[in-house]
C-alpha positions as a printed Julia matrix, in Angstrom:
181×3 Matrix{Float64}:
  -8.56   19.5   -20.05
  -4.96   18.46  -20.98
  -4.26   17.97  -24.97
  -1.08   16.61  -26.35
   0.51   17.01  -29.93
   3.46   14.72  -31.47
   6.36   16.58  -31.4
   7.84   15.96  -34.95
  11.42   16.79  -34.09
  11.34   14.2   -31.04
   8.49   11.81  -31.67
   7.24   12.55  -28.02
   3.93   13.92  -27.11
   3.69   17.29  -25.47
   1.13   19.72  -24.09
  -0.25   22.03  -26.26
  -2.85   24.9   -25.09
  -5.11   24.23  -28.38
  -7.18   21.41  -28.96
  -6.53   21.74  -32.9
  -5.21   18.61  -34.49
  -4.21   17.38  -30.65
  -5.32   14.66  -28.5
  -7.19   14.8   -25.2
  -4.82   13.19  -22.77
  -6.37   13.9   -19.29
  -9.85   15.48  -18.98
 -10.51   17.55  -16.42
 -12.2    16.46  -12.81
 -12.94   17.51   -9.44
 -13.16   14.84   -6.82
 -13.87   14.95   -3.2
 -12.94   12.01   -0.57
 -14.03   11.71    3.06
 -13.1     9.51    5.84
 -12.38    8.98    9.32
  -9.32    7.12   10.95
  -8.57    6.36   14.51
  -7.92    3.52   17.17
  -8.74    2.21   20.24
  -6.58    0.01   22.75
  -5.37   -0.83   25.89
  -3.0    -2.9    28.14
  -4.02   -5.02   31.04
  -1.66   -5.75   33.43
  -2.51   -9.31   34.72
   0.67   -9.45   36.92
   3.89   -7.58   37.74
   5.81   -9.44   34.69
   2.54  -10.49   32.3
   0.83   -7.64   30.24
  -2.17   -8.49   27.65
  -2.51   -5.63   24.78
  -5.64   -5.22   22.37
  -6.08   -2.61   19.64
  -9.0    -1.82   17.19
  -8.47    0.44   14.75
  -9.65    1.82   11.5
  -8.05    3.79    8.7
  -9.08    5.75    5.54
  -6.77    6.62    2.33
  -7.85    8.57   -0.66
  -6.7     7.64   -4.09
  -3.46    9.39   -5.43
  -3.31   11.72   -8.25
  -1.24    8.86   -9.91
  -3.94    6.13   -9.3
  -6.72    8.17  -10.42
  -4.86   10.46  -13.02
  -2.5     8.38  -15.16
  -2.92    8.21  -18.57
   0.09    7.47  -20.26
   3.73    6.52  -20.84
   6.39    6.91  -18.24
   9.57    6.95  -20.82
  12.07    6.66  -17.83
  10.41    3.68  -16.86
   9.32    2.2   -20.18
   6.03    1.67  -18.33
   2.44    3.1   -19.85
   0.45    3.67  -16.44
  -3.51    3.93  -16.49
  -5.53    5.36  -13.9
  -8.96    4.95  -12.83
 -11.01    8.2   -12.14
 -13.82    5.81  -10.66
 -11.68    4.97   -7.73
 -13.44    5.03   -4.02
 -11.05    5.96   -0.8
  -9.48    2.68    0.56
 -10.72    1.7     4.34
  -9.24   -0.81    6.39
 -10.5    -2.17    9.82
  -7.53   -4.06   11.89
  -7.55   -5.71   14.95
  -4.59   -7.14   16.85
  -3.84   -8.69   20.3
  -0.55   -9.4    22.11
   1.03  -10.38   25.2
   4.06   -9.27   27.01
   6.29  -11.55   29.22
   9.56  -10.19   31.39
  11.52  -10.67   34.04
  15.28  -10.01   34.87
  16.74  -11.88   31.98
  13.97  -12.02   29.16
  11.48  -10.37   27.37
   9.23  -11.92   25.34
   6.55  -10.27   23.01
   3.55  -12.24   20.99
   1.13  -10.37   18.53
  -1.42  -11.35   16.1
  -3.52   -9.23   13.95
  -5.78   -9.06   11.1
  -6.65   -6.41    8.56
  -9.54   -6.09    6.37
  -9.22   -3.46    3.48
 -11.95   -2.49    1.17
 -11.12   -1.03   -2.01
  -7.31   -1.91   -1.97
  -5.61   -0.01   -4.93
  -2.94   -2.14   -6.7
  -1.08   -2.36  -10.16
  -1.97   -5.14  -12.18
   0.06   -5.78  -15.59
  -2.4    -5.74  -18.76
  -1.92   -9.16  -20.35
  -2.79  -10.52  -23.86
  -4.9   -13.7   -24.23
  -1.84  -15.68  -23.83
  -0.72  -14.12  -20.6
   2.05  -12.22  -21.77
   2.6    -8.44  -20.81
   0.66   -6.07  -23.58
   3.43   -4.37  -25.19
   3.3    -0.87  -27.38
   5.47   -0.74  -30.53
   8.19    0.45  -28.5
   8.33   -2.34  -26.3
   6.56   -0.83  -22.89
   4.41   -2.4   -20.79
   1.16   -1.31  -19.75
   0.07   -1.35  -16.12
  -3.42   -0.55  -14.83
  -4.47    0.55  -11.3
  -7.14   -1.75  -10.06
  -9.51   -2.05   -7.21
 -10.32   -4.91   -4.81
 -10.84   -6.12   -1.17
  -7.77   -7.44    0.62
  -6.75   -9.2     3.76
  -3.62   -9.12    5.68
  -3.2   -11.32    8.69
  -0.25  -12.48   10.39
   1.71  -12.36   13.61
   5.16  -11.51   15.34
   7.19  -12.57   17.93
  10.42  -11.3    19.55
  12.66  -12.36   22.54
  15.35  -10.25   24.07
  17.53  -11.96   26.69
  20.03  -10.61   28.88
  22.73  -12.61   30.74
  23.28  -11.8    33.73
  27.16  -12.73   33.59
  27.65  -10.54   30.94
  27.08   -7.22   31.91
  25.79   -4.81   29.05
  25.16   -7.76   26.67
  22.07   -8.42   25.01
  20.52  -10.92   22.61
  17.57   -9.73   20.42
  15.72  -12.11   17.95
  12.29  -11.35   16.07
  10.17  -13.15   13.48
   7.03  -12.43   11.77
   4.83  -13.51    8.87
   2.3   -11.93    7.26
  -0.27  -13.33    4.57
  -1.94  -10.66    2.08
  -5.07  -12.01   -0.38
């Protein structure tokens, strides 16, 4: 357990070894998380100039100590962070497919993906009934770590152009789009 008491000289809480006249800032805890990450994919060469690619992957991420253990003010950021000890690990499943076209003067890559995440961890500003950020007496905002399902999907396309008349010159352009829910 981690106990704190307000220092009368500074006005800030500090750790104390005794629970007498102190507040419990962090109760002790011990969490164990398990998960498996991996991916499987491949490329098929349809012709000398055309390749198809596909990948399926599963990822795992345990909550960080900040996400599960936060319970107080970060004086430098002027933010009160609140964690959640009951968080579950994040798991995601991503699939992507793509095509690669190439010849002597260009390379074109196009890919699309979909990533579904269970127990996604994010921060949310705690608001009052009017939707305004909740502030303490010193004007510090309160942020709370939350968990929900999430989905990211989108694609990318890139083009590399090698003009034959200008040796050593290359034009490269890439664009991508990602939607998140």
